Structures are given as structure tokens and as C-alpha cells.
C-alpha positions as CSV (number, residue, x, y, z in Angstrom):
1,M,0.0,0.0,0.0
2,P,1.6,3.3,-1.1
3,A,2.4,5.8,1.7
4,A,0.2,8.8,1.8
5,P,1.9,12.0,0.6
6,T,3.1,14.2,3.4
7,L,2.3,18.0,3.4
8,S,5.2,20.4,3.6
9,L,5.7,22.2,6.9
10,R,4.9,25.5,5.3
11,R,1.6,24.2,4.0
12,Q,0.7,22.6,7.4
13,L,1.5,25.9,9.2
14,L,-0.5,27.9,6.7
15,L,-3.5,25.6,6.9
16,R,-3.4,25.6,10.7
17,L,-3.3,29.4,10.8
18,L,-5.4,30.5,7.8
19,V,-8.2,28.0,8.2
20,P,-9.0,29.2,11.8
21,L,-8.8,32.8,10.6
22,A,-11.3,32.0,7.8
23,A,-13.5,30.2,10.4
24,L,-13.4,33.2,12.7
25,F,-14.3,35.4,9.8
26,C,-17.4,33.3,9.0
27,I,-18.4,33.2,12.7
28,G,-17.8,37.0,12.9
29,A,-19.9,37.6,9.8
30,A,-22.8,35.5,11.1
31,A,-22.7,37.3,14.5
32,S,-22.5,40.6,12.7
33,Y,-25.6,39.7,10.6
34,Y,-27.7,38.9,13.7
35,I,-26.4,42.0,15.4
36,A,-27.3,44.1,12.4
37,L,-30.7,42.4,12.2
38,G,-31.3,43.2,15.8
39,F,-30.4,46.9,15.3
40,A,-32.7,47.1,12.3
41,N,-35.6,45.4,14.2
42,N,-35.1,47.8,17.2
43,A,-35.1,50.9,14.9
44,Y,-38.2,49.9,12.9
45,D,-40.0,48.4,15.9
46,R,-40.0,51.9,17.4
47,A,-41.4,53.4,14.2
48,L,-44.0,50.6,14.1
49,Y,-44.9,51.3,17.7
50,D,-45.4,55.0,16.9
51,S,-47.8,54.1,14.1
52,A,-49.7,51.8,16.4
53,R,-49.9,54.6,19.0
54,A,-51.1,57.1,16.4
55,L,-53.8,54.7,15.3
56,A,-54.8,53.9,18.9
57,Q,-55.4,57.6,19.5
58,Q,-58.2,57.6,16.9
59,V,-60.1,54.9,18.8
60,K,-63.1,56.4,20.7
61,V,-66.3,55.3,22.3
62,V,-69.5,57.0,20.9
63,N,-72.9,55.9,22.2
64,D,-71.5,52.8,23.8
65,R,-69.9,51.8,20.5
66,T,-66.2,51.7,19.6
67,V,-65.5,53.9,16.5
68,V,-62.3,54.8,14.7
69,D,-62.1,58.4,13.6
70,L,-59.5,58.2,10.9
71,P,-59.8,60.4,7.8
72,R,-59.1,58.9,4.4
73,A,-56.1,61.3,3.8
74,A,-54.6,60.3,7.1
75,L,-55.1,56.6,6.3
76,E,-53.3,57.0,2.9
77,M,-50.4,58.6,4.6
78,F,-50.4,55.8,7.2
79,E,-50.3,53.1,4.5
80,W,-47.8,54.9,2.1
81,D,-44.3,53.4,1.9
82,D,-42.1,52.8,-1.2
83,L,-40.6,49.6,0.2
84,D,-42.9,48.0,2.6
85,T,-46.7,47.4,2.9
86,T,-48.4,48.3,6.2
87,Y,-51.5,46.5,7.5
88,Y,-53.6,47.2,10.6
89,R,-56.5,45.8,12.5
90,I,-58.6,47.1,15.4
91,S,-60.8,44.6,17.3
92,S,-62.7,44.5,20.5
93,A,-63.2,41.7,22.9
94,G,-66.9,42.5,23.0
95,E,-67.6,43.8,19.5
96,G,-65.1,41.7,17.5
97,F,-63.5,43.0,14.3
98,L,-63.9,46.8,14.0
99,F,-61.5,48.1,11.4
100,G,-58.6,47.2,9.0
101,H,-57.5,43.8,7.6
102,K,-59.1,40.7,8.9
103,A,-56.2,38.5,7.8
104,M,-53.9,40.0,10.5
105,P,-52.0,37.2,12.3
106,D,-53.1,36.8,15.9
107,P,-50.5,37.2,18.8
108,P,-48.9,34.0,20.0
109,K,-50.6,34.3,23.4
110,A,-53.4,36.4,25.0
111,F,-52.5,39.8,26.3
112,G,-54.5,39.6,29.5
113,D,-54.3,43.0,31.3
114,D,-50.8,43.7,30.1
115,A,-50.7,47.2,28.7
116,R,-47.2,46.9,27.1
117,A,-46.6,46.7,23.4
118,H,-46.1,43.1,22.1
119,Y,-43.9,42.4,19.1
120,Y,-44.0,39.2,17.1
121,D,-43.4,37.8,13.6
122,G,-46.0,36.4,11.4
123,S,-47.1,35.8,7.8
124,M,-49.8,37.7,5.9
125,L,-50.8,37.3,2.3
126,E,-47.8,35.0,1.8
127,Q,-45.4,37.7,3.1
128,K,-43.4,37.7,6.3
129,V,-44.4,40.6,8.5
130,R,-43.4,42.2,11.8
131,V,-46.4,42.9,14.0
132,V,-46.9,45.2,17.1
133,A,-50.1,44.8,19.2
134,L,-51.4,47.3,21.8
135,H,-54.0,46.5,24.5
136,L,-56.3,49.5,25.2
137,P,-59.0,49.3,27.9
138,V,-61.2,52.0,26.2
139,G,-64.1,50.0,24.8
140,P,-67.7,50.2,26.1
141,N,-68.0,49.4,29.8
142,G,-64.2,49.2,29.8
143,S,-63.9,46.2,27.4
144,P,-60.4,46.0,26.0
145,V,-59.6,47.0,22.4
146,N,-56.7,45.5,20.5
147,V,-54.7,47.6,18.0
148,Q,-52.4,45.7,15.7
149,V,-50.1,47.1,13.0
150,A,-48.0,44.9,10.7
151,E,-45.3,45.8,8.2
152,T,-43.4,43.7,5.7
153,R,-39.7,43.3,6.4
154,N,-38.0,44.8,3.3
155,K,-36.6,47.9,5.0
156,R,-35.3,45.8,7.9
157,I,-33.5,43.4,5.6
158,H,-32.0,46.3,3.6
159,L,-30.8,48.0,6.7
160,A,-29.4,44.8,8.2
161,N,-27.5,44.2,4.9
162,D,-26.1,47.7,4.9
163,I,-25.0,47.3,8.5
164,L,-23.5,43.9,7.7
165,L,-21.6,45.3,4.7
166,T,-20.3,48.1,6.9
167,L,-19.1,45.6,9.5
168,V,-17.9,42.8,7.3
169,L,-15.8,44.8,4.8
170,P,-13.3,46.0,7.5
171,Q,-13.3,42.5,9.0
172,L,-12.5,41.0,5.6
173,M,-9.7,43.5,5.1
174,L,-8.3,42.7,8.5
175,I,-8.5,39.0,7.8
176,A,-6.8,39.5,4.4
177,M,-4.0,41.5,6.0
178,A,-3.6,38.9,8.8
179,G,-3.4,36.2,6.1
180,V,-0.6,38.1,4.3
181,L,1.2,38.7,7.6
182,V,0.8,35.0,8.4
183,W,2.2,34.0,5.0
184,F,5.2,36.2,5.3
185,G,5.7,35.3,9.0
186,V,5.7,31.5,8.1
187,S,8.0,32.1,5.2
188,S,10.4,34.1,7.4
189,G,10.2,31.6,10.2
190,L,11.0,28.7,7.9
191,G,14.0,30.6,6.4
192,P,16.6,29.1,8.8
193,L,15.2,25.6,8.0
194,L,15.6,26.3,4.2
195,L,19.2,27.3,4.9
196,L,19.7,24.2,6.9
197,E,18.3,22.1,4.1
198,K,20.6,23.8,1.6
199,E,23.5,23.2,4.0
200,I,22.8,19.5,4.2
201,A,22.0,19.1,0.5
202,T,25.3,20.6,-0.6
203,R,27.3,18.4,1.7
204,T,29.4,15.6,0.2
205,H,29.6,12.1,1.7
206,R,33.1,13.0,3.0
207,D,32.1,16.2,4.9
208,L,30.9,15.1,8.3
209,S,31.6,18.4,10.1
210,P,28.9,19.6,12.5
211,L,25.9,21.5,11.1
212,P,25.9,25.2,12.1
213,D,23.2,26.0,14.6
214,H,23.7,29.7,15.3
215,R,20.6,30.7,13.3
216,V,18.5,27.6,13.9
217,P,15.3,28.1,15.9
218,A,15.3,26.7,19.5
219,E,12.7,24.1,18.5
220,V,15.0,22.7,15.8
221,L,18.2,22.6,18.0
222,P,17.5,19.1,19.3
223,L,17.2,17.9,15.7
224,T,20.5,19.5,14.6
225,H,22.2,18.2,17.8
226,A,20.9,14.7,17.1
227,I,22.2,15.0,13.5
228,N,25.6,16.3,14.6
229,N,25.8,13.4,17.2
230,L,25.0,10.9,14.5
231,M,27.6,12.5,12.1
232,Q,30.1,12.4,14.9
233,R,29.4,8.7,15.5
234,L,29.5,8.0,11.8
235,G,32.8,9.9,11.6
236,Q,34.2,7.8,14.4
237,T,33.1,4.6,12.7
238,L,34.6,5.6,9.3
239,S,37.8,6.7,11.2
240,V,37.9,3.3,12.8
241,Q,37.6,1.6,9.4
242,H,40.2,3.8,7.8
243,R,42.6,3.4,10.7
244,F,42.0,-0.4,10.7
245,I,42.7,-0.6,6.9
246,A,45.9,1.5,7.3
247,D,47.1,-0.5,10.3
248,A,46.3,-3.8,8.7
249,A,48.1,-2.8,5.5
250,H,51.1,-1.6,7.3
251,Q,51.5,-4.5,9.7
252,L,50.7,-7.3,7.3
253,R,53.1,-6.0,4.6
254,T,56.3,-7.1,6.4
255,P,55.2,-10.7,7.4
256,I,53.7,-11.3,4.0
257,A,56.9,-10.1,2.3
258,G,58.9,-12.5,4.6
259,L,56.5,-15.3,3.8
260,K,56.9,-14.7,0.1
261,I,60.7,-14.8,0.5
262,Q,60.6,-18.1,2.5
263,I,58.3,-19.7,-0.2
264,E,60.7,-18.6,-3.0
265,R,63.7,-20.0,-0.9
266,A,61.9,-23.3,-0.5
267,L,61.0,-23.5,-4.2
268,L,64.7,-22.9,-5.2
269,S,65.9,-25.7,-2.9
270,T,66.1,-29.3,-4.0
271,D,67.5,-30.8,-0.9
272,M,64.9,-31.7,1.8
273,D,67.4,-30.7,4.5
274,E,67.5,-27.2,3.1
275,I,63.7,-27.1,2.6
276,R,63.0,-28.1,6.2
277,P,64.3,-24.9,7.8
278,A,62.4,-22.8,5.3
279,L,59.2,-24.6,6.1
280,G,59.8,-24.0,9.8
281,Q,60.2,-20.3,9.1
282,L,57.1,-20.4,6.8
283,Q,55.2,-21.9,9.8
284,T,56.4,-19.2,12.1
285,S,55.5,-16.5,9.7
286,A,52.1,-17.9,9.0
287,E,51.5,-18.2,12.8
288,R,52.6,-14.6,13.2
289,I,50.3,-13.4,10.4
290,A,47.4,-15.4,11.9
291,H,48.0,-13.9,15.3
292,L,48.4,-10.4,13.9
293,S,45.2,-10.8,11.8
294,N,43.2,-11.9,14.9
295,Q,44.5,-9.0,16.9
296,L,43.7,-6.5,14.2
297,L,40.1,-7.9,14.0
298,T,39.7,-7.8,17.7
299,L,41.0,-4.2,17.8
300,A,38.6,-3.2,15.1
301,R,35.7,-4.7,17.1
302,A,36.8,-3.0,20.4
303,E,37.4,0.5,19.1
304,P,35.0,3.3,20.0
305,G,32.1,3.5,17.5
306,A,32.6,-0.2,16.5
307,S,31.5,-2.0,19.6
308,D,27.8,-2.8,19.8
309,E,26.4,-2.2,23.3
310,T,23.3,-4.1,22.4
311,R,25.4,-7.3,22.7
312,F,26.2,-6.4,26.4
313,T,24.7,-8.8,28.9
314,D,25.0,-9.4,32.6
315,I,28.2,-11.3,33.2
316,D,29.9,-12.9,36.2
317,L,33.5,-11.6,36.0
318,N,34.6,-14.5,38.2
319,A,33.4,-17.2,35.7
320,I,34.9,-15.4,32.7
321,A,38.3,-15.0,34.3
322,R,38.4,-18.6,35.5
323,E,37.4,-20.1,32.2
324,T,39.8,-17.9,30.2
325,G,42.6,-18.5,32.6
326,M,42.2,-22.3,32.2
327,L,42.9,-22.0,28.5
328,W,46.4,-20.5,29.2
329,V,47.5,-23.2,31.6
330,P,49.3,-25.3,29.0
331,R,51.1,-22.3,27.6
332,A,52.2,-21.3,31.1
333,I,53.4,-24.9,31.8
334,E,55.6,-24.7,28.7
335,R,57.5,-21.8,30.3
336,N,57.4,-23.3,33.8
337,I,55.2,-20.4,35.0
338,D,52.8,-20.8,37.9
339,L,49.4,-19.4,36.6
340,G,47.0,-19.0,39.5
341,F,43.5,-17.7,40.0
342,S,42.0,-16.1,43.0
343,G,38.3,-15.3,42.7
344,S,35.9,-13.4,44.9
345,D,33.6,-15.2,47.3
346,R,30.6,-13.7,45.7
347,P,29.6,-13.1,42.0
348,A,31.2,-10.0,40.4
349,H,28.4,-8.9,38.1
350,I,29.1,-6.5,35.3
351,R,27.6,-5.7,31.9
352,G,29.7,-6.5,28.9
353,D,30.5,-8.4,25.8
354,V,31.6,-12.0,26.6
355,L,33.9,-12.4,23.6
356,L,35.6,-9.0,24.1
357,L,36.2,-9.6,27.8
358,Q,37.7,-13.0,26.9
359,E,40.0,-11.3,24.5
360,L,40.9,-8.7,27.1
361,I,41.9,-11.4,29.7
362,S,43.6,-13.5,27.1
363,N,45.8,-10.5,25.9
364,L,46.7,-9.7,29.5
365,I,47.7,-13.3,30.3
366,D,49.5,-13.7,26.9
367,N,51.4,-10.5,27.6
368,A,52.4,-11.7,31.1
369,V,53.4,-15.2,29.8
370,R,55.3,-13.8,26.7
371,Y,57.4,-11.2,28.6
372,G,57.5,-12.8,32.1
373,R,60.5,-14.8,33.4
374,D,60.8,-18.5,33.2
375,G,59.8,-20.2,36.4
376,G,57.9,-17.1,37.5
377,S,54.3,-16.7,38.6
378,I,51.2,-15.0,37.3
379,T,48.0,-14.4,39.4
380,V,44.6,-13.6,38.0
381,L,42.6,-11.9,40.8
382,V,38.9,-10.9,40.8
383,T,37.2,-8.8,43.5
384,A,33.5,-8.0,43.8
385,L,33.5,-5.3,46.5
386,P,33.3,-2.4,46.6
387,V,33.3,-2.6,42.8
388,P,34.2,-5.4,40.4
389,Q,37.9,-5.5,39.6
390,L,40.2,-7.6,37.5
391,I,43.8,-7.7,38.5
392,I,46.7,-9.4,36.6
393,D,50.0,-9.7,38.6
394,D,53.3,-11.1,37.3
395,D,56.8,-11.1,38.8
396,G,58.6,-10.4,35.5
397,P,61.0,-7.6,34.7
398,G,58.2,-5.0,34.9
399,I,57.7,-1.9,32.8
400,P,59.9,1.2,33.5
401,E,58.2,4.3,34.8
402,Q,59.0,6.3,31.7
403,E,57.5,3.6,29.4
404,R,54.1,3.2,31.1
405,G,52.4,5.9,29.1
406,K,53.6,4.4,25.8
407,V,52.9,0.6,26.2
408,F,49.2,1.1,25.5
409,E,49.9,2.7,22.1
410,R,49.4,0.7,19.0
411,F,52.4,-1.2,17.6
412,Y,54.7,0.2,20.3
413,R,57.2,-2.3,21.8
414,M,59.7,-1.4,24.4
415,P,63.3,-1.4,23.2
416,G,64.9,-4.8,23.8
417,S,61.6,-6.6,24.2
418,P,61.9,-10.4,23.6
419,G,59.4,-12.5,21.7
420,G,57.6,-11.9,18.4
421,G,54.8,-9.6,19.6
422,S,53.2,-7.0,17.4
423,G,52.6,-4.3,20.0
424,L,48.8,-4.6,19.9
425,G,48.0,-6.6,23.0
426,L,47.8,-3.8,25.5
427,A,46.3,-1.5,22.9
428,I,43.4,-4.0,22.6
429,V,43.1,-4.2,26.3
430,R,42.7,-0.4,26.5
431,E,40.1,-0.3,23.8
432,I,38.0,-3.1,25.3
433,A,38.2,-1.5,28.7
434,Q,37.1,1.9,27.3
435,A,34.2,0.1,25.4
436,H,33.0,-1.2,28.8
437,G,33.5,2.1,30.6
438,A,36.2,0.6,32.8
439,E,39.2,2.3,34.3
440,L,42.6,0.8,33.4
441,Q,45.6,1.3,35.7
442,L,49.2,0.0,35.4
443,E,50.9,-0.4,38.8
444,K,53.7,-2.2,40.6
445,P,52.8,-5.3,42.6
446,E,53.1,-5.2,46.4
447,G,56.4,-7.2,46.2
448,G,58.0,-4.3,44.2
449,T,58.9,-6.3,41.1
450,G,56.9,-7.2,38.0
451,T,53.7,-5.6,36.7
452,R,50.2,-5.2,38.0
453,I,47.3,-4.2,35.6
454,R,44.1,-3.3,37.4
455,I,40.8,-2.9,35.5
456,T,37.9,-1.4,37.5
457,F,34.4,-2.0,36.2
458,A,31.2,-0.2,37.0
459,R,28.7,-2.1,39.2
460,T,25.5,-3.1,37.5
């Protein structure tokens, strides 16, 4: 199912601002119409009341009969109007219809003794009319007389329309001006976003510098910060890849060249006794290449930006250290080294990657075995309180004070170091420790000789 097209932010803002303005205009126009109609009714109701009062003054009682003394000329003036038609009726409770138009609509309810004027709407001769009714207690023996005057609604509607037009035109102009201001306001407000869009669109895939945010609205700052953080992490990941490729190319070039030379030497030899030493050197070179490749891959996994914290689980540091240490016992026996383990009496729980922590412990033990003295001792110590710690002690020659800041650098080997190491072991340890948020310290053991490496983890 295709995704519904999304509206632009400009269009959404304009719709959410202009539609309410249009709705307010319609509501205002409707209110203005009813207000104008009310004013028109009030004005013409007064005129209608004056006509009814004038007609009521002509009602008299003569010889116990109710009569209307209204000359024909006065009646014509009363009825004359170029827009509306005027109707009237005079009736008595005792005498019935007296004068005027019989089709006059009756009031919606009886007047009783109420002497006030009553206004109501009705229909007469298929025309809508406005009616005023007066109650006059002037008939024979005080019987009430009702005077009704009706008028069609043309003048009222014309006046209401004139008032409405007078009110609505300024409102319409104000709404139009507000719409223009809203349009320019939205366009101006979105200007920084358009600049930001242009800044991102013109970037190349190699430009991962932070986006400028000095003109970005405060509401968009979290977005630019998130993008900058993403670009920073992406830059770190690309840097890791580039550095790994450069390191791998640099470190593998020499052993591969040596391997090629040994193969050529073996191919040129015809005597098995001459080939055998070349094969031994080939085996050594192949082992070194394999070891170096494994270390480079481990380093690439452990570097910041490369490790995936979603693989972190709850781990007992005791169990990991014991299992990994057992794997190095045969190697330690080959050099007559006493490899011991001292665990805590309670689980040392941390969060981490099992494979990376195994590599960390293996590199520390390998470093101690490789550079320790024959017949020496190595102790793997784990503590749980106050915080989980991993400590590797050896009684080897130790690391001079001036070299302690360098041994964790990549491919650095102390002058005169024995063995065929690549200078990556402690660098891998540092990267794995940093990936787990652990603190790495290089110290002297309590005995005063050898090396102690302490790694302090955060408690889960």
C-alpha cells in the first residue's frame, strides 16, 4: 500500500493558521448579521410602535360603541411606503372586528391585562411581516380594544444588509491583512530551515563536520544536535575503518613479504634438509600473520564506535576470568610459569560483551606469559566489592616508569623486548576497557617487582 503523501511544513502551518482565521471570519460575519438584524428590528420596531400609538389615538367610544375616527387622507399617509406594505387591524373583545384587515395574524398568546406593546413575527398574504399589538381598555364598559399594526420586512433586511456590509468589509480587510502577515511570517520563520536544508543538500559524503546552529530556531536545535551526534558517531566509525585498513596494510606488509621470501627460498631448494628450515620459518611467519590478523580484527571490534552495546549482557567476571585462565595453563606450563586464579567469594556482576572480555583477559595473560620470566608466577585476581575489579599480577622484569604511558599505544614495543609480539596486546586491552566504561591502571605489585594491571568496572 503506497504511503500517503506528506504535506510540507509550510503548508501545514498555513493551513493551521489560515483555516482558523477563515472560520473566525465566518463566525464573525454570522454574528454581525444577527447583530445588524437586531439593530434594524429595534429601529423599525420603534417606528411601528409610533404608528400603532397614532392609530390607537383615533379609537373612541361613541354611544356605547367603539369607533375609529380616521380620515381617508390620514389613512393613505399611514399606509404609504415605497418599500414595505403596512397592515392594521382594530378589534374589540366585546364587539369583534372593527376596522382594518381581517387576515392579520393573531398574537402567539393572550395579552390579559398587560398594557405593554407586544412584538411578534407572522405571515400575511404570503409575506413575512413584523407585528406590534397594543392593549387599550377604552371600549364600552371598559372592554379591551386591541390595535395591531403589521409591516413587511423589506426595509429591515436592507438596513441589516447595509450594517452587515459596513461591519464585514473591515473584517474582511483585516483577515486578508492577517493572512498576508501569516504568509510572510511563516516564510520568514522557515527561512533558517531552508538554509539548513541547503547546507545538508550541498554536503558531500566526506564532509561530516557539525551543522551550524547559530541561526537555527530553538525548537529545531534538538534535531540539529541529534544529526551532529549521528555524524560524529558515523565519523568515528569511518575513522575506525580507515585506521584499521591503514594499520592492517602496514602491519601485514612485512610478514607477508617475509612469507613470500621463504616460499621462494623453499622453491629454489632441491635438498629436503635445506627445505625443512624454510618450512619452519614459513610456519612461524604464518602463525605470526594469523596472530596479527586476529589481533587486528579484535582491535577493530573493540574501538569506540565499532563495539555494539546491544550485545552487552549481565556477566559474572569470576566465571569469565576462571574459564579464560584455564585455557592458558598449557602455555604457562611450557615456560614453567605458575598461573594461579583467586576469585571473589561472591559473583562479580558487570555488563559487557563476553567475547571482548575473553580477548581482554587473554591478551593480559598472553602479555604476562610472553614477557615474564621462566619459572615465574602470574596471578589472576577478581574482586567484587566495593566494585568489580580484574587484576593481573606477574613477577617479570616489569615496565619502567617512563614507558608506562607508551605501552598502550598501538604497535609500540619497548626497546629490547623479547618475543615476536606485534605491540597490539595492551592497545586491545585499553580499547576493550574503554568500550566497557572501565578504568585501566598500570601499577607495581606489592612485592616491588613485576607488573600489575588493574581494571575497575562499574557495578550493574
